N, CA, C and O of each residue as an XYZ file, in Angstrom:
436
protein
N     109.432     95.187     95.902
C     108.955     93.890     95.491
C     107.582     93.916     95.142
O     106.781     94.532     95.845
N     107.213     93.269     94.060
C     105.791     93.305     93.667
C     105.170     92.045     94.136
O     105.636     90.960     93.788
N     104.129     92.142     94.918
C     103.476     90.997     95.694
C     102.044     90.915     95.169
O     101.331     90.059     95.693
N     101.514     91.693     94.196
C     100.213     91.743     93.641
C      99.749     90.252     93.538
O     100.514     89.419     93.052
N      98.685     89.955     93.923
C      98.076     88.621     93.746
C      98.433     87.541     94.797
O      97.896     86.434     94.844
N      99.450     88.010     95.676
C      99.898     87.120     96.806
C      99.651     87.590     98.082
O      99.961     86.868     99.030
N      99.077     88.827     98.304
C      98.892     89.567     99.537
C      97.805     88.621    100.407
O      97.943     88.458    101.620
N      96.887     88.117     99.761
C      95.932     87.221    100.580
C      96.559     86.044    101.333
O      96.302     85.687    102.482
N      97.413     85.521    100.486
C      98.165     84.260    101.041
C      99.100     84.681    102.208
O      99.164     83.998    103.230
N      99.799     85.779    102.044
C     100.569     86.262    103.187
C      99.904     86.643    104.344
O     100.354     86.362    105.455
N      98.710     87.354    104.154
C      97.752     87.688    105.396
C      97.332     86.556    106.046
O      97.449     86.437    107.266
N      96.768     85.563    105.213
C      96.115     84.384    105.833
C      97.245     83.374    106.564
O      96.992     82.645    107.523
N      98.416     83.484    105.962
C      99.502     82.636    106.568
C      99.879     83.304    107.904
O     100.120     82.563    108.857
N      99.954     84.702    108.063
C     100.296     85.307    109.320
C      99.176     85.084    110.308
O      99.522     84.807    111.457
N      97.980     85.157    110.057
C      96.827     84.952    110.861
C      96.714     83.405    111.193
O      96.071     83.053    112.181
N      97.302     82.534    110.417
C      97.232     80.968    110.636
C      97.911     80.709    111.984
O      97.604     79.741    112.679
N      98.781     81.541    112.307
C      99.590     81.425    113.550
C      98.731     81.831    114.878
O      99.025     81.479    116.020
N      97.670     82.596    114.529
C      96.773     82.977    115.719
C      96.238     84.319    115.336
O      96.701     84.997    114.420
N      95.124     84.693    116.178
C      94.573     86.007    115.943
C      95.423     87.117    116.216
O      96.284     86.971    117.084
N      95.313     88.304    115.561
C      96.221     89.464    115.940
C      95.402     90.612    115.431
O      94.418     90.516    114.698
N      95.963     91.776    115.941
C      95.388     93.151    115.486
C      96.176     93.542    114.179
O      97.128     92.903    113.733
N      95.661     94.637    113.655
C      96.305     94.952    112.369
C      97.717     95.182    112.403
O      98.472     94.634    111.599
N      98.140     96.021    113.357
C      99.657     96.409    113.459
C     100.388     95.147    113.783
O     101.499     95.027    113.266
N      99.959     94.204    114.538
C     100.750     92.915    114.671
C     100.822     92.098    113.493
O     101.770     91.330    113.331
N      99.887     92.205    112.655
C      99.902     91.435    111.414
C     100.912     92.112    110.479
O     101.656     91.415    109.788
N     100.962     93.490    110.437
C     101.890     94.334    109.652
C     103.421     93.988    110.181
O     104.365     93.837    109.406
N     103.510     93.896    111.496
C     104.734     93.593    112.011
C     105.237     92.181    111.682
O     106.395     91.997    111.306
N     104.366     91.205    111.827
C     104.688     89.784    111.595
C     105.067     89.660    110.207
O     105.975     88.878    109.926
N     104.440     90.389    109.216
C     104.831     90.346    107.872
C     106.249     90.731    107.638
O     107.096     90.014    107.106
N     106.438     92.063    108.138
C     107.821     92.471    108.134
C     108.901     91.639    108.686
O     109.924     91.457    108.026
N     108.731     91.084    109.943
C     109.668     90.263    110.640
C     109.813     88.965    109.958
O     110.939     88.531    109.713
N     108.727     88.303    109.628
C     108.902     86.902    109.067
C     109.497     87.052    107.569
O     110.030     86.080    107.033
N     109.398     88.187    106.971
C     109.946     88.251    105.625
C     111.292     88.996    105.706
O     111.806     89.415    104.669
N     111.884     89.177    106.909
C     113.141     89.829    106.969
C     113.210     91.119    106.383
O     114.254     91.518    105.866
N     112.020     91.902    106.433
C     111.920     93.253    105.817
C     111.466     93.282    104.439
O     111.309     94.377    103.899
N     111.224     92.145    103.771
C     110.929     92.295    102.319
C     109.480     92.739    102.269
O     109.145     93.378    101.271
N     108.625     92.506    103.150
C     107.238     92.905    103.188
C     106.883     93.881    104.279
O     106.139     93.533    105.195
N     107.400     95.114    104.209
C     107.275     96.282    105.084
C     106.166     97.110    104.590
O     106.370     98.228    104.116
N     104.900     96.547    104.698
C     103.747     97.216    104.116
C     102.983     98.268    104.870
O     102.793     98.204    106.084
N     102.524     99.306    104.042
C     101.779    100.331    104.787
C     100.411     99.854    105.338
O      99.822     98.898    104.835
N      99.914    100.579    106.423
C      98.602    100.257    106.888
C      97.548    100.371    105.692
O      96.613     99.579    105.576
N      97.770    101.361    104.871
C      96.805    101.566    103.779
C      96.761    100.373    102.675
O      95.912    100.307    101.786
N      97.690     99.552    102.853
C      97.648     98.288    102.054
C      96.954     97.149    102.858
O      96.117     96.442    102.298
N      97.266     96.974    104.069
C      97.010     95.804    104.858
C      95.565     95.892    105.214
O      94.772     95.043    104.808
N      95.182     96.946    105.998
C      93.868     97.088    106.519
C      92.782     96.857    105.404
O      91.876     96.042    105.580
N      92.902     97.632    104.201
C      91.719     97.298    103.233
C      91.769     95.716    102.739
O      90.753     95.140    102.348
N      92.959     95.135    102.797
C      92.951     93.659    102.424
C      92.383     92.908    103.611
O      91.663     91.949    103.333
N      92.554     93.137    104.666
C      92.029     92.481    105.803
C      90.412     92.644    105.775
O      89.712     91.675    106.067
N      89.882     93.789    105.447
C      88.580     94.089    105.384
C      87.994     93.225    104.194
O      86.905     92.673    104.355
N      88.646     93.101    103.076
C      88.280     92.425    101.933
C      88.180     90.862    102.276
O      87.270     90.144    101.860
N      89.191     90.448    103.055
C      89.088     89.052    103.372
C      87.991     88.705    104.216
O      87.372     87.651    104.071
N      87.681     89.703    105.250
C      86.542     89.472    106.047
C      85.204     89.524    105.352
O      84.295     88.778    105.716
N      85.056     90.391    104.354
C      83.874     90.379    103.571
C      83.704     89.108    102.848
O      82.566     88.692    102.628
N      84.795     88.428    102.444
C      84.818     87.170    101.706
C      84.620     86.045    102.688
O      84.528     84.907    102.226
N      84.538     86.238    104.055
C      84.284     85.087    104.905
C      85.538     84.402    105.316
O      85.477     83.387    106.010
N      86.671     84.904    104.925
C      87.964     84.232    105.353
C      88.561     84.520    106.679
O      89.322     83.765    107.285
N      88.108     85.788    107.110
C      88.606     86.227    108.398
C      87.350     86.862    109.069
O      86.502     87.438    108.387
N      87.255     86.746    110.368
C      86.374     87.520    111.157
C      87.144     88.432    112.175
O      88.300     88.168    112.508
N      86.478     89.480    112.638
C      87.133     90.502    113.500
C      86.235     90.851    114.715
O      85.014     90.759    114.586
N      86.711     91.195    115.735
C      86.066     91.853    116.804
C      86.934     92.924    117.495
O      88.155     92.986    117.355
N      86.256     93.697    118.197
C      86.946     94.794    119.073
C      87.467     94.248    120.249
O      86.730     93.644    121.028
N      88.720     94.405    120.469
C      89.293     94.048    121.769
C      89.168     95.209    122.848
O      89.984     96.131    122.816
N      88.288     95.182    123.680
C      87.939     96.309    124.659
C      88.893     96.111    125.985
O      88.892     97.010    126.826
N      89.591     95.108    126.151
C      90.286     94.730    127.359
C      91.689     95.396    127.383
O      92.203     95.676    128.466
N      92.358     95.671    126.129
C      93.564     96.178    126.102
C      93.602     97.748    126.411
O      92.564     98.407    126.340
N      94.693     98.264    126.716
C      94.730     99.699    127.004
C      94.172    100.475    125.806
O      93.554    101.529    125.956
N      94.405     99.931    124.642
C      93.915    100.778    123.396
C      92.916     99.846    122.662
O      93.108     98.634    122.573
N      91.860    100.471    122.153
C      90.767     99.649    121.470
C      91.328     99.111    120.274
O      91.861     99.908    119.503
N      91.300     97.863    119.974
C      92.020     97.453    118.801
C      90.966     96.277    118.061
O      90.267     95.510    118.723
N      91.003     96.303    116.783
C      90.298     95.174    115.981
C      91.127     94.135    115.893
O      92.249     94.286    115.410
N      90.662     92.850    116.378
C      91.510     91.547    116.344
C      90.922     90.829    115.165
O      89.698     90.763    115.046
N      91.709     90.305    114.317
C      91.457     89.456    113.211
C      91.738     87.938    113.411
O      92.727     87.596    114.059
N      90.931     87.062    112.894
C      91.151     85.818    113.020
C      90.693     84.971    111.898
O      89.682     85.323    111.291
N      91.324     83.888    111.552
C      90.988     82.966    110.421
C      89.694     82.323    110.729
O      89.424     81.983    111.881
N      88.864     82.140    109.715
C      87.681     81.169    109.937
C      88.094     79.926    109.393
O      89.273     79.778    109.074
N      87.213     78.955    109.240
C      87.605     77.526    108.851
C      87.691     77.692    107.354
O      88.516     76.997    106.760
N      86.882     78.591    106.627
C      86.959     78.716    105.192
C      88.150     79.479    105.018
O      88.683     79.281    103.926
N      88.769     80.352    105.818
C      90.085     80.989    105.635
C      91.207     80.029    105.694
O      92.166     80.215    104.946
N      91.191     79.073    106.461
C      92.116     78.059    106.575
C      92.203     77.175    105.285
O      93.268     76.844    104.765
N      90.985     76.840    104.840
C      90.940     76.038    103.573
C      91.311     76.855    102.389
O      91.710     76.273    101.381
N      91.215     78.190    102.419
C      91.601     79.115    101.421
C      93.090     79.268    101.427
O      93.735     79.406    100.388
N      93.632     79.238    102.655
C      94.969     79.425    102.820
C      95.772     78.229    102.202
O      96.777     78.385    101.508
N      95.183     76.932    102.551
C      95.892     75.714    102.045
C      95.815     75.748    100.597
O      96.834     75.468     99.964
N      94.652     76.080     99.931
C      94.542     76.037     98.524
C      95.632     77.065     97.760
O      96.352     76.712     96.826
N      95.605     78.370     98.332
C      96.539     79.243     97.705
C      97.956     78.850     97.973
O      98.782     79.192     97.127
N      98.362     78.186     99.017
C      99.667     77.778     99.293
C      99.913     76.727     98.266
O     100.992     76.758     97.675
N      99.058     75.813     97.986
C      99.225     74.608     97.015
C      99.512     75.432     95.617
O     100.480     75.172     94.903
N      98.671     76.327     95.356
C      98.871     77.101     93.968
C     100.225     77.834     93.854
O     100.880     77.864     92.812
N     100.591     78.426     95.018
C     101.941     79.122     95.063
C     102.951     78.159     94.869
O     103.822     78.424     94.041
N     102.999     77.019     95.519
C     104.117     76.011     95.318
C     104.170     75.563     94.011
O     105.277     75.320     93.531
N     102.968     75.381     93.220
C     103.038     74.919     91.786
C     103.678     75.959     91.109
O     104.583     75.715     90.311
N     103.233     77.288     91.387
C     103.773     78.355     90.610
C     105.374     78.420     90.699
O     106.081     78.557     89.701
N     105.869     78.305     92.018
C     107.307     78.251     92.047
C     107.987     77.199     91.386
O     109.071     77.417     90.845
N     107.386     75.931     91.375
C     108.023     74.889     90.678
C     108.083     75.252     89.154
O     109.082     75.024     88.471
N     107.052     75.778     88.717
C     106.982     76.100     87.181
C     108.128     77.102     86.988
O     108.995     76.851     86.151
N     108.176     78.194     87.700
C     109.075     79.293     87.511
C     110.466     78.787     87.674
O     111.343     79.325     86.998
N     110.763     77.855     88.457
C     112.116     77.322     88.743
C     112.447     76.292     87.425
O     113.588     76.199     86.975
N     111.529     75.688     86.983
C     111.644     74.910     85.686
C     112.124     75.846     84.667
O     113.059     75.527     83.932
N     111.577     76.911     84.584
C     112.033     77.847     83.377
C     113.215     78.460     83.768
O     114.163     78.227     83.017
N     113.462     79.253     84.825
C     114.703     80.075     85.031
C     115.784     79.263     85.912
O     116.863     79.819     86.114
N     115.590     78.171     86.369
C     116.529     77.397     87.071
C     116.450     77.625     88.545
O     116.114     78.734     88.962
N     116.747     76.614     89.387
C     116.691     76.655     90.777
C     117.605     77.756     91.256
O     118.561     78.137     90.581
N     117.279     78.282     92.485
C     117.996     79.315     93.195
C     119.301     78.561     93.915
O     119.231     77.526     94.577
N     120.282     79.186     93.681
C     121.548     78.581     94.249
C     122.243     79.609     95.088
O     122.077     80.778     94.741
N     122.982     79.375     96.116
C     123.719     80.312     96.927
C     124.711     81.005     96.081
O     125.438     80.323     95.359
N     124.811     82.260     96.096
C     125.814     83.095     95.433
C     125.415     83.372     93.988
O     126.056     84.201     93.342
N     124.387     82.716     93.451
C     124.102     83.013     92.075
C     122.770     83.741     91.918
O     121.728     83.247     92.351
N     122.815     84.966     91.270
C     121.688     85.685     91.100
C     121.207     85.833     89.667
O     120.082     86.293     89.470
N     121.926     85.500     88.728
C     121.690     85.668     87.250
C     121.234     84.471     86.717
O     120.978     84.389     85.516
């Protein structure tokens, strides 16, 4: 599945549920999408770092767990960006459905 252009919204949405380390973000994406987004670390970690540089996410090292992990958390700007991207996505879905027709059970064509 091609998700280019939508990874930021997916990551921001996972982190909207609360802070998490990278592997937890990867697992949440896979679980919440029922396996549709089983993304490699090499895709997720650079995207999280890019979101951090943009000020949408902050991170810190968790020294209290048995393994040292970087914890990612949304900023207020990240929450606003998530809301804006979600609004854009919903508009896109409405437009696509207007062209191809709504999804119905049992119909794929």
